N, C-alpha and C positions, 0 to 999 in steps of 0.2 A: 438431539439430532447429530451432534458431533460424536457422541458416544456410540450411536448406532453406526455411523460411518466407520469409526475406528474398529468396532467389533466386526463389521462386515469385511473390512479390509484385512484384519488379522485372520478371519475365518477363510478368506479367499486366498491366503498365501499358499496353502498346500495345493489347491487345484490349479493355481497359476504357475506352480513350480516347474511342471513339465514343459509348459510353453516357454518359460524363461530359459530352461536348459537348452532347448532347441535353438532359440534365437541367439543366445550367447555363444553357442557352439558355432553357429554360422558367422557371427561377427568376429569371433576370435580365431576361426579356422580350426576349432577343436571339435571332438566328437561329442563331449558331454560337458555339463557345467562342473561335474566333479573333477575332470581333468584340468579345467580352468582354475578351480579353487586350489588344486594340488600344486599347480605351477606357481601360485602366489603364496602358498602356505608357508614358505620360508621367511616371509616378510611380515612384520607387524605394521600397523598403521603408524604413520609419521606423527611425531609429537605436535602439540598445539601450545603456543605460548599465550599467557595471559597478559604479558607486557607488550612493549612496543615491538613493531616488526621493522626490520631494516629496509630502507628504501630499495626499490627494484625498478630503476629508471628504464631499463630495457624491457620490462615486462609489459605485455599488452593488458587491456582492460578485461573485466569479467565478461565472458560470453556465456550466456545461459538461456534457458527457455522457461517461460511460464506457460504451462499446459492447462488451459482454462476449463476443460471439462473432463470429467471422469477421474479415474485413478490409474496408476501404472498398469498397463495390460499384462506385463510380465514382471514378476517380483524377483529380485535377487535372492540368493540363498541366505539363510540365516534367520534367527528368531528375533522377535521384538520384545524387549524388556523395558522396565521403568527404572530411571536413574535420577537421583536428586541433583539439583544445582545448589549453589551456595546460599540461595535465598529460601530454600525449602520447597521450591516448586518441583514437580515431578514431570520428567521429560521421557517420552517414549523414543527409544533409540533401537535401531536395527542395524546389525553389523553383518556384512557379507561373510560367508564361510571362507572367502579368499584371504582373510586376515587372521593371523594368530592372535591369541589373547583378546577375544572380542569384548569381554567385560571391561577390561582396562581401556580399550579404545572408546567404548561407549561412555564410560564415566568421564574420560577426558573431554569428550565432545560435549556432554551435558554441562560440565563445569565451565567450559569455554562459552557455551551459549548463555549460561547464567551471568557471565561477565559482561555481556552486551546489554545496552539499555533495553528494558523489556517490561512488560506488565503480566497480567494473569494469562494473556494469550499463549504464553510459553507452555502452559499445561496442556494445550490442545495440539501442540506440535508433535509430529512424528519425524524424526531425523534418521535418514537412511545412509549409512556409510557403505558405499558400493565401490567395486573395483572399476578402473577405467573402461574395461570391456563391458561391464554391466551398465555403466553410464551411457555408453553408445546406444544400448537398447532402450533404456528407460528415458533418456533425455534427447537423444538424437545425435548424429555425427556432428562434431565440432563444438558441442556444448560441454562446458566444464562442470555444469551442475544444472539442476532444474527445480521447479516448484510446482506442485499440484494443489491448487487452492481448494478444490472440492473436498479433498481429504486432508488438507493442511500438512502436506508432506514435502520436506526438502530432501533432495538426493545429492549427496556430495561425495567427493573422493576421499579416501584415507591416505592418499599419496600426495606429497609435495611435488608439484610440477617443476619443469625446468625453468631456467632463467628468463625465458621469453613468455612465461605465464605468470599471472598474479599469484601472490602467496596464498596458501590454503586458507589461512585465517580470514583474509579479505573476501575470498569466494564464499565462505560460510556466512560471514556477516552480510554480504549482499543478498544471499538467499533468505536470511532471516528478515532482512528489510522487506522482502515481498510478504513474508508472514505477518509482519507488523501491519502493512497496508491492507492485507486481507481482513484484518480484525479492527479496522478503523473506518469511520464514516467520513465521506466527502460528498454527501448528497448535494446536488442531484447527480453527481458523477460517481464513478467507481474509484475508490482510493487505490485499488490495485492497478488500475489503468492510468490514473493521473497523479498518484501520490497523495499523501495525507493532507488534511484541510489547511493547516497553517503553512506547511512547506509549499504546497502548490500555489497558495495565494502569494506568498513571499516571492516565489520564482516567476510569477506572472504566467502560469500555465494556461489559464483560461484565455487571457488576452492573446497570448502567443498562438494558440490554436485558432482563435477567431480571426486573426490577421494573417494566417498562413505562414507565420514565422516558425511554427513548430508543426511537424507532420508526424503524428504518433505512429503511423504504420512503418516508419523507418526506425530501425533499432537504435541508432545513435541520436534520434530525436524523440524517443519514446519516454514520456514522463514517468511511467511506472518503473522503467529500468533506471532512469536518472535518479529517481528517489532512492531506489535500493542501493545504487552506487554511492549516493551522498550519505546514506545511513552508514554504509561501510566506511566511508571516508571520515565520518565523525569519530569513529573508533580508531581508524588507522589513517590519519591525514597525510597526504602527499607521499604515500608509499609507492604508488604508481601514477603515471600521468592521467589527467582527466580527459576522456575522449568524447564525451557527449557535447553536442553543439550548443548547449545552453546549460544554465543552472550550475555552473561551477560553484561548489559550495564555499561560503564564507561563514563568518561567525553568526550572522543573522540566520542563515540557513540551518546551521547546527542548532541554534537556539529553538528554531521552529520545529525541527525534528524532535528534539528532546521534549518539548511541550506536547507534541502530538503523541509521543510514546507514553509519557507519564500522566498527562491530563487530557485524554482524548476528547475531541469535539464530539458532542452527542446530539445536540438539538439546537434549534434557533433560540435566540435571546429575545424575549417579549418586551414590549414597551407599550405604554398607554398614555394618551393625552385627551383633553377635552377642550371644547371651544363652543362658540355660538356665532351664527351668521344671520344677518338681516339686511335690509336695504342699505343701511349705512356702512355695514361691514360685510361685503359680499364674498370675501376671499380671505383665507387664512393659510399661511405657509409656515412650516416648521422644518428644522434640519434634523437629519438622522445620520449618525456615523455608521459606516458599513466596513468594519475592519477585515472581514473575510469574504471571499467569493462564495457564491451560492445563491439560493432562492430566497428572495425577500417576499414575504406575504404581508399585505396591508388590507385592513377592513375598516369600513366607515359605517357607523350606525347613527342615522340622523332622525329628525323629528317626523312624525306622520304628516302626510299630505304635502311634504316638501320635496324638492328635486335638487339634490346636491351631487356634484361630480367629484371624482378623486383622480389625482394625477401624481406621478413620480417625475420629478424634475432634476435636471443636471444643475449642480451648484454653479454659480457664476453666469453661465449662458442662459439658464432657465429653459433650455430645450426640454421638450416633453419626451421622457423615456418610456413611459407607460401610462395608460389612462383607462378609466372605467367611467362610462357616461350613460349608464342605463337610466330608465325612468325610476323615480323615487329617490330616497335619501340614503338607502343602504347599498353600499358598493363593495366589491371585492376585486383585488387584482394581485397578480404575481409578477415579479420582475427579477430577472437573473442578474445578479451583481457580478460583474466581470471586469475587475481592474479599478473600479470606482471605490474610493474609500469614504465617500459621503454622498448622500442624495438629499433632496428636499421633497417633502410631502405637502401637497396643496389640496385644500378642500375649497370648492367653488360653488357658490349659490346660483342656481338657475331660477328657482321660484320657491316661495315659502320662506320660513325663517324658524330659528330655534336652535337648541343646543345639539351638539354631536359628540360622539366618542370615536376617537381614532386609535386603532390598535395596529401595531406592527410587530412582526417577528423576523428579525434579521439573522443572517447566517453567522 
């Protein structure tokens, strides 16, 4: 699927070129994209460092956009080629004709991207080095960069911005954070929208949204953007001020991010226990740790002709969090774990007796 998307995108570059030219000319006040490219052709893309970046206390945060459907309607000029990173991955990089020596700029970007924490998802990335005028068309006015998850494409500038803007390295790392999230699971939620599984659990994203302490429609409270910024901060800590209203990263957050990058959460963890109920023992309760937020699935298989009920309880208080009380001894339920790091599972006898099997799959 990703290969087809990439082939379709590359095949569509030529037919979108004319639209790009007109749009960029309007944005830049020029008659053609060729004149825009010629105006910038005197300048090569700025270098990228693989080491530390100097603090920029006066710089603002990364302002970008995640454009969640489709692909760029207008493509910047330039061809897409494949460049290796230092780990042997192959990264598709496209460099605008507005830059001199595009192969050198592309290789430097591929090498830099390879220096960020990553996995095999880097092979699916398309990195587009565009001019600031092209970014206005592809990302929108005011955005320093953007990410198109449907085609897994980041669009970044080749220029280092002024002192009131974050360093180019941090902007690129932020966009790659979105690409990490696009390629990770945080079921039942979107990792792109809420951040990766361990990080979002650590930062209490589910509970914050449920209690209206986090309003994701606001940029500075958007968990997906906060995750991308925290991912960038892990590589470049304290280079710029933290502007999001929650989730200022600490070592625990950085550890969670690295775990989500290198050992992604894939599926629930199963467990199984057995027991027996009768008139003398009408109820059995067992504890279950729930280290991550997500959907807990529980199933009860009891004896024929019996009626057993299944409940999820809060530790300590014993409050019922979820219940299944149908007829018979076979029950199923789901419960959304949201900030609770443990629950209790209770099997209760209504009638009949005999052995049962209790299965749980925790996030």
